[in-house]
Each structure stands twice: as structure tokens, then as C-alpha cells.
C-alpha positions, 0 to 999 in steps of 0.5 A: 547860301553861306552854309552851301559855300562852307561845304563846297570843295572845289575840285582842282586838278591833282597834277597841280599839288602834291597834297590837297591843301583843303584836306588838312588844317595846315594846308588851309592855313597855307592857302589863307596866308599865301593869299595875304602874303602874295597880295602884299608882296606880289608873286615876285616877292613871295617865297615859301621861306616867308610863308613858312615864317608867317604861319610858324611852320618849316619851309619843308612842310609847304613843299609837301603840298606844292612843288614850287610857288608857280604850282601854288599860284596855279592852284589859287587861280584854278580855285578862282576859276572854279569860284567863277564857274560855281557862280555862273551855274548858281546865278543862271540856273533859273534863266531861260533866255540865252541873252539873259544868261549871257549878260549875267555871265558878263556881270559875274566875270566883271564884277568886283567879288565880295567875301561871304561872312563865313568863307574864312579859308580863302578870301575871294576878294583878296584872291580876285586882286591876286588874279588881276595882278598875276594871272598872266604869269600862270600861263606865260611860262617856258613850259606852257605846252608841257603844262597844258598837256599835263592838265595844269590849265584844265579848270580854266579851259573848262570855264572858257568852254562853258562860256563859249557855249553860252555865246553859241546859244546867244550868237549862233551866227558869230564865227569866233565864239571861243576866241570871244570867250577867252577875251571875256575871261582874260579881258575883264582881268586886264581891264581891272588891271588897267583901271588900277594902274593906268587910270588915265589911259582908258575911259571910265574910271568908275567902279563898274566901268569894266562891266559897262565896257563889256556889256556895251561890247556884247550888246553890239554883238547881239544886234549883229549876230544874235538869234533873229 
């Protein structure tokens, strides 16, 4: 599997970047170090100037790849959604029962990802931490409608569509399938955020608490709306 991951190039919508960073050594360096810097200082403290100093390059060279740090954040988060979708396909392709596919999907979405030994360009573990902290800032911008029309959120919407199809197969009588898919994707990140920053305000501080919460939630849905 490590070899497969090394050869994998996730397709990110070109509207997000000016030059595909995965295609050059400098671009890959930008991705790797931007994750480390953003995890350390957050999006608010992150600047291209700081990134340029860290990678030993000119700030202008980073602008050849990304228009601004918002587009860089969109790229990183889109990469994460592609990673999730890739794992969904990989882990569910041998499953035949809709309920088993649904609960495997919940497991993948709510789990804390670990890095593979040879996945050196982008640390999925560090990227997940960034997505938990910053994902809302990718959506909640003044020009969200324009960006949506431009296709900036295409990867996220494709993931939600895939999950809503899985929910459709498992809960055919449930009305709000797409809403539930959005809730599963974004809610899992929100739960990780709450467990990190507001641990006393919710139940279950154990490491798999997020997964248990959504498993319990969907078990009730399956009882009420599952295939009869």
C-alpha cells in the first residue's frame, strides 16, 4: 500500500492554484513546510513571508503557485478530502452490505489518521490537525458564493455526494440524506475540535469518543430508517 500511496496524485481543481505544487520540487517543499508552519502558528499567524524564510526561497516564488494563503488553505483541505475519499474507496470496495459500508465510512471520517512510513510530502496526521482547526475558514468567507461557482469547493461537494449515496443505500426512507452527509463530514471535525479545546463541555474524552458518538447516532438512524 505504501507504494500505491507514493504513486498517488490527488486531482485538485486547477482553479485553486496557479501552478500545481505537486509537479515541482519547490512546490512539494511549499506544501510540506506550509503544513508545519500553519500547524505551529495557525492560519492567522501564517504568512508567505514566514514560509519563504523557512524554505529558503523568495516570497514571490510562492505566489507563482498560490494567489494567497486562503487558496493555499483550500488546496490543503481539498487534498485532505481527496485522501478521505481515496480511503473510502479503498476500504469499502470489498464490502457488499450497505450498513457495513456506512459504518466503515463513519470509522474513516472520525478516526485520527496516522502517517504512512513513506508518505513524506504531506503529513496526513498534521494535515488533519490543521483541517480540524481551520476548515471553517475555507468556507466562511465573504465571496463564498463566487468561490462555489468557480469550483473551489468541488472536492468537498464530491465527497459529500459520495457519502449521501452511501446513506441513501443504507437509509432509503430517511429524508435528509445530503444534510446528514454534511453533518457527518463537518460534525466529525467539530467534535475533534471540541474534545481538544472544550473537553469538559461534552461527554467522552477518550481517544475514540468522536467515533463512538457518530456510531451511536447512526445506529439509531439505521433502526428507524434502515432497509426493512
